[in-house]
C-alpha positions in Angstrom: 50.3 103.4 85.5 53.7 103.6 87.0 56.7 102.0 85.3 58.1 98.9 86.8 61.6 99.0 88.1 64.0 97.0 85.9 64.5 93.5 87.1 68.1 92.9 88.1 69.6 89.6 86.9 70.2 86.9 89.4 73.9 86.5 89.9 74.8 82.9 91.0 78.4 82.6 89.6 81.3 84.6 88.1 80.2 83.7 84.6 76.9 85.5 85.2 78.9 88.7 86.0 81.1 88.1 82.9 78.1 88.0 80.6 76.7 91.2 82.1 80.2 92.8 81.9 80.5 92.1 78.2 77.2 93.8 77.5 78.0 96.9 79.4 81.7 97.7 78.8 83.3 98.9 75.5 84.8 96.2 73.5 88.4 97.4 73.8 88.3 97.2 77.6 86.5 93.9 77.6 89.1 92.5 75.2 91.9 94.0 77.3 90.8 92.0 80.3 89.6 88.9 78.5 92.7 88.0 76.5 96.2 86.6 76.6 99.3 86.9 74.5 99.9 85.3 71.1 97.7 82.1 70.7 96.3 82.4 74.3 97.3 78.8 75.1 98.5 79.7 78.6 95.5 82.0 79.1 93.2 79.0 78.4 95.2 76.5 80.4 95.2 78.7 83.5 91.5 77.8 83.9 91.4 74.4 82.3 94.1 73.0 84.5 92.1 73.9 87.6 89.2 71.9 86.1 91.5 68.8 86.0 91.9 68.8 89.7 89.2 66.8 91.6 87.9 67.2 95.1 87.6 64.3 97.6 84.1 64.4 99.1 83.6 63.3 102.7 80.4 62.7 104.6 79.2 62.3 108.2 81.7 64.9 109.4 80.7 67.7 111.7 80.5 70.8 109.4 79.4 73.3 112.1 81.6 76.2 113.2 83.3 76.8 109.9 85.6 79.7 109.1 87.1 80.9 105.9 89.3 83.5 107.7 93.1 83.5 107.3 96.1 85.7 107.1 98.2 87.0 104.2 101.6 88.5 105.1 100.4 89.0 108.6 97.1 90.7 107.6 93.8 89.2 108.7 91.6 88.2 105.7 88.0 87.1 105.6 88.8 84.8 102.7 92.3 83.8 101.4 92.0 86.2 98.5 93.4 89.6 97.5 92.2 91.7 94.6 95.1 91.6 92.1 96.6 94.7 90.5 94.8 95.3 87.2 95.8 98.2 84.9 93.1 100.4 83.4 90.6 99.4 86.1 89.2 102.9 86.0 88.3 102.4 82.3 86.2 99.3 83.1 84.0 101.5 85.3 84.1 105.1 86.3 86.5 105.5 89.3 86.9 101.8 89.2 89.9 101.5 91.4 88.2 103.5 94.2 85.0 101.3 93.9 87.0 98.1 93.9 89.1 99.2 96.9 86.0 100.1 98.9 84.4 96.8 98.1 87.5 94.9 99.2 87.8 96.9 102.4 84.2 96.3 103.4 84.5 92.6 102.7 87.8 92.2 104.5 90.3 91.3 101.8 93.3 93.2 100.5 93.1 95.5 97.4 96.2 96.0 95.2 96.5 99.2 93.2 98.4 98.9 89.9 101.1 101.3 88.8 99.0 101.6 85.6 95.8 102.5 87.3 93.5 105.3 86.3 92.8 106.6 89.8 96.0 107.6 91.6 97.5 106.3 94.8 96.3 109.5 96.5 92.8 109.1 95.0 92.4 105.7 96.5 94.0 106.6 99.8 91.6 109.5 100.2 88.6 107.3 99.4 89.4 104.4 101.8 90.0 104.1 105.5 92.4 101.1 105.7 95.8 100.5 104.0 95.9 98.9 100.6 98.8 97.3 98.7 100.6 98.9 95.9 102.0 97.1 92.8 105.2 98.4 91.3 106.4 98.1 87.7 110.2 98.8 87.6 111.0 101.7 85.3 114.2 103.1 83.8 113.4 106.5 85.2 114.9 106.0 88.6 113.8 109.4 89.9 110.2 108.6 89.0 110.6 105.2 90.6 111.8 106.6 93.9 109.1 109.2 94.0 106.4 106.6 93.2 107.6 104.5 96.1 107.6 107.6 98.4 104.0 108.4 97.3 103.0 104.8 98.2 104.7 105.2 101.6 102.9 108.6 102.2 99.6 106.9 101.4 100.5 104.3 104.1 100.3 101.3 101.7 100.9 98.3 103.8 102.8 96.1 101.2 104.7 96.6 97.9 103.9 94.1 95.2 106.8 94.1 92.7 105.8 92.6 89.3 108.8 90.7 87.8 107.4 89.3 84.5 106.9 92.5 82.5 110.4 93.7 81.7 109.2 93.3 78.1 105.6 93.7 77.1 103.9 90.5 75.7 102.0 91.0 72.5 98.2 90.8 72.9 96.7 90.8 69.4 93.3 92.2 70.5 94.7 95.3 72.1 96.6 96.1 68.9 93.6 95.6 66.7 91.4 97.6 69.0 93.8 100.5 69.3 93.6 100.3 73.1 94.1 103.6 74.8 92.8 105.6 77.9 90.6 107.4 77.2 89.6 105.6 74.0 90.5 107.2 70.7 87.5 108.1 68.7 87.8 106.2 65.5 84.7 105.2 63.5 84.9 101.6 65.0 85.1 102.8 68.6 82.4 105.4 68.2 80.1 102.8 66.8 80.8 100.5 69.8 80.6 103.3 72.4 77.1 104.2 71.1 76.0 100.8 72.3 77.5 101.4 75.7 75.7 104.6 76.6 75.4 103.9 80.3 79.2 103.4 80.6 79.7 106.6 78.7 77.4 108.7 80.9 79.1 107.4 84.1 82.6 108.0 82.6 81.7 111.7 82.0 81.6 112.1 85.8 84.7 110.1 86.6 87.4 111.7 88.7 90.1 110.7 86.1 90.2 109.2 82.6 94.0 108.8 82.2 96.9 107.2 84.2 96.8 109.0 87.5 100.1 107.6 88.8 102.0 108.9 85.8 100.4 111.9 84.1 101.5 115.0 85.9 104.2 113.1 87.8 106.7 112.7 85.0 108.6 115.5 83.2 107.2 115.9 79.7 104.1 113.7 80.3 101.3 116.1 80.9 98.5 114.3 79.0 97.8 111.1 77.1 99.2 112.4 73.9 102.8 111.8 75.0 102.1 109.1 77.6 102.1 106.1 75.2 105.7 106.8 73.9 107.0 107.3 77.5 105.4 104.0 78.8 106.6 102.0 75.9 110.2 103.0 76.6 110.1 102.8 80.4 109.7 99.1 81.4 113.2 98.1 82.6 114.7 95.2 80.7 117.8 95.2 83.0 115.8 94.3 86.2 117.7 91.6 88.2 117.8 90.3 91.7 120.2 93.0 92.8 117.8 95.7 91.7 115.0 93.9 93.4 117.0 93.9 96.7 117.7 97.6 96.3 113.9 98.3 95.8 113.1 96.3 98.9 115.6 98.3 100.9 114.1 101.5 99.5 110.6 100.4 100.5 111.4 99.2 104.0 108.2 97.3 104.5 106.6 93.9 103.4 107.5 93.0 99.8 105.6 90.5 97.6 107.3 89.3 94.4 104.8 88.6 91.7 105.5 86.5 88.6 107.3 83.4 89.9 106.8 80.2 87.8 110.1 78.4 88.4 111.4 76.7 91.6 114.9 78.3 91.1 113.3 81.8 90.9 111.4 81.0 94.1 114.7 80.2 95.8 116.2 83.5 94.6 113.1 85.4 96.0 113.9 83.7 99.3 117.5 84.9 99.2 116.6 88.6 98.6 114.3 88.5 101.6 110.9 88.7 100.0 108.0 88.3 102.5 105.9 86.4 99.9 105.9 85.3 96.3 103.0 85.0 93.9 103.1 82.1 91.5 101.8 83.8 88.4 102.1 84.0 84.6 100.4 87.4 84.4 97.1 85.8 83.6 98.6 84.3 80.4 99.3 87.8 79.1 103.1 87.5 78.8 104.9 84.3 77.8 102.4 82.2 75.8 103.3 78.6 76.2 104.4 78.9 79.8 102.8 76.5 82.2 99.6 77.4 84.1 100.1 78.8 87.6 98.3 76.0 89.3 100.5 73.4 87.5 103.7 75.3 88.6 102.5 75.5 92.3 103.5 72.0 93.6 107.2 72.2 92.5 107.6 75.7 93.9 106.0 74.7 97.2 108.3 71.7 97.4 111.3 73.9 96.7 110.7 76.6 99.3 108.4 74.9 101.8 107.4 77.0 104.8 110.4 79.4 104.3 108.4 82.0 102.5 104.7 82.6 102.1 103.5 81.4 98.7 100.4 82.9 97.0 98.8 82.1 93.6 97.4 84.2 90.8 96.0 83.5 87.3 93.0 81.4 86.4 90.8 81.7 89.4 87.2 81.9 88.5 85.4 80.1 91.4 85.6 79.5 95.1 86.5 75.9 94.3 89.6 77.2 92.5 90.6 79.1 95.6 90.0 75.9 97.7 92.2 73.8 95.3 95.1 76.3 95.5 94.9 76.6 99.3 94.6 72.9 99.8 97.7 72.4 97.6 99.6 74.7 99.9 99.1 78.3 98.9 98.6 80.8 101.7 96.5 83.1 99.6 95.2 83.7 96.1 94.6 86.8 93.8 91.6 87.5 91.6 91.8 89.8 88.7 89.3 89.1 85.9 86.8 87.7 88.4 86.5 91.1 90.2 86.8 93.1 86.9 83.7 91.2 85.6 81.8 92.4 88.7 83.1 95.9 88.5 82.2 96.4 84.8 78.9 94.7 85.3 77.6 96.5 88.5 80.3 98.8 89.9 81.2 98.5 93.5 78.2 96.3 94.2 79.4 93.9 91.4 82.8 93.5 93.1 81.0 92.8 96.4 78.8 90.2 94.6 81.9 88.6 93.0 83.5 88.2 96.5 80.2 86.9 97.9 80.0 84.3 95.2 83.5 83.1 95.7 83.1 83.0 99.4 79.9 80.9 99.2 81.6 78.4 96.7 84.7 78.2 98.9 82.8 77.6 102.1 80.3 75.1 100.8 83.0 73.1 99.0 85.3 73.1 102.0 82.4 71.7 104.1 81.6 69.0 101.6 85.3 68.0 101.7 84.9 67.5 105.5 87.0 70.5 106.5 86.0 73.5 108.7 88.9 75.9 108.4 92.0 76.8 106.4 94.2 75.0 108.9 92.5 71.7 108.1 93.0 72.0 104.3 95.8 69.9 102.7 96.5 67.9 99.6 94.6 64.9 100.9 91.3 66.4 99.7 92.7 66.8 96.2 93.1 64.3 93.3 95.9 66.0 91.4 96.9 64.8 87.9 100.3 63.1 87.8 101.7 65.6 85.3 101.2 68.5 87.8 104.9 68.5 88.7 106.1 71.7 87.1 109.4 70.1 86.4 111.3 69.9 83.2 112.0 66.4 82.0 
């Protein structure tokens, strides 16, 4: 008798992917993605605050001819979503950045490569056919910073996403307790856990890289992971200010997105330095614990800058309804991080595609049941927003 092929689980929502992801990926990398700083209050409220917003259902409305297509910084998108920059993506799945970028390209949404990626800028450019976005952490080493920007230019990256909220690294307790590293250090605890994740281990043996491809070999004195940790810990630039951001924008010479805005005054400053877009984000709750959720901050930022700059939102999105709520509130685009990481760790490139399909289906169906047929028809009138969603200090 022939053996039956294994039955693939039916994936109907992002939580299905999350459960499969947890079973398949080593604990330290699951915990890296699924955690916030300190008490994780902000991490939790990023999602719970979305749940507090209600949708206004409409009936007897023509729902035919719907479209979820839009534009983000002048680029056509099949859904108002970009894949957010996530460090260590290549540790969630072998060649993870390449697989995620390919899935995003095929689906028709932007992919953003992190400075702290495993696959390098050049690796991803070689594996894809369309430009992707590059996320920049500002470093003290100005020579390295310039060369990193030049590499992104040479790879024809179409936008530079500058992260503003990581001048100092927030403490994430789980990473410290797990001894997070890439590749993982072989302690008795990690070996025991890795033995239960044999499929991940076999695939990782064939990976193109297993360390930080944008750093190792590109920085003097950093030739392997042994001396990478000390260099990285010292390199995030605590002196970053608006003048330095303007200088980086001039150095880049193309579209710039500023990520990490939570305050209306900072949104106005981003406007002054000539950013093309801002991302309302608290780094997924991984930096300042106790900061307000991104969706709670969004209304006051939109009221402050209006249509003068493109406003996007990141942090807390786990469903197509979350995307719908953000866009109806006024965001021109959203970013998913954990949602695509769940898919990647669960099923590789096919899992990222499945995550996007799930989000698209939820967005499209919910938009139709709210009596709207395209992004241009979405506005705050389909939302019931709690009165405390002002994002203003009393």
